[in-house]
N, C-alpha and C positions, 0 to 999 in steps of 0.2 A: 200093594193095593194096586189093582188096575183101574184105570179111569173109564167111565162110561163114555160112549162115542160122542155124546153131546159135549161133555166137558173137554175131551180131547179136542174136539173141533174148535171149541172156544178158545182154548189155549193156543192152538195154531193160528187162529185168526188174530188174537192178541199179538202174538209173536210177529206176524205180517205187519200190523199196524205200527209196532215198535221198531221193527227193522227197517221198514220203509222210510221211517222218519217224518212222513207228511202228517200223520195223525197219532203220535205216540200216546197222547192222552186218552184216546179211544180204546187203545190197547190196555192201558193202565185201568181204565174203567172196567173193562171186561174181566181182567184179573182180580180186581177189588170185589167184584160181584161174586166170582168163584170163590174167593176167600170168605166172603160174608156167608156163604152156604156151607162151606167147609173149611174152617179155620186151620186144618192141618193138611191142606192140599199143598204138598211139597213142591210139585211142579210149578204151580202158580206162584208160590212164595219164592222159588228160585228165580223165576223171571222177573218178579217185583224187585228182588234183591240185585239182579243184574242191572236192571233199569235205574235202581237207586245210585248205583255206581256211575253209570253213564251220566245221569243227571246231577251228579255230585251231592246227592242226598244221602251221605254216608251213614247218619245215625239210623235212618230208615232201613238202608241196605243191611246194616249189621243185625237189627232186630230181626229182620225176615230170614236172613241167612243163618243166624244162630239157631232159629227154629228149624230150618231145613237140616242142619247138621244134627240137632237133637233127635229128629225123626228119622234121618237117614246118616248115621255115623260114618258109613263107608262112602258117602258121595264126595269124592275128591274135587269135583267141579265146585260144589258149594264150599268146601274148605278153601280152595283156591280163591273164589270170589270174596269170601270173608276176609281172607288175609289181605287181599287187594284193598278192601274197604278200610280196614285197620291201618294199613300203610298210607293210604290216602289221607286219613285223619291225623297221621303223624305218629301213630303207635307202632313203631317198627319192631319192637321186642315182640309183641303179640303176633304181628305179621309173620315174623321169622318162625316163632313157635309153631303157628298153623301151617306155614309152608313146608316146615320140617316134617310134620305129621302127614301133609299131603304127599310129600315125596316118598315116604315110607309105604304108602298105600299104592301108589302108581305101579302098574306092571308092565309099562312100556319104558324100556331103557332110555330111549331118545327124549321122551318127556320128562322122565326122572332127572336127566342130566340137565334139561333147560330149567327145571325148577331149582335144582341145586345152583345153577349159575345165577339165577335170579335172586336167590338167597345171598350169595356172595356180593352180588351188585348193591343189594340193600345194606349189607353190613359195610360195604366199602364207603357208602355215603353217609354213614352214622358218624 
């Protein structure tokens, strides 16, 4: 599904607010408004999930990222972030499972190698 230009611009603005760090909640507000109008907007959900991890709101991040993965099963960015949220919550087995799935989807050898190394590092800390 392609985004209309207004929604795309709102997502860019929200990202700018959040990345800049000076007004992240303004960005979150924009994203929540987008979601209120389209609860299946995977791009907004992905950004909210990413911010949930940054702000250590792992439960919210997991809910949003699980939805992105259900909407876009081949989105390895969402899978990686979801794995990271589970890892941060202490569910290393779930994180490893998701990272292994992510590694299988990645078509860039360098990135695949980094993910596999990350899995090893998580396993070593278990």
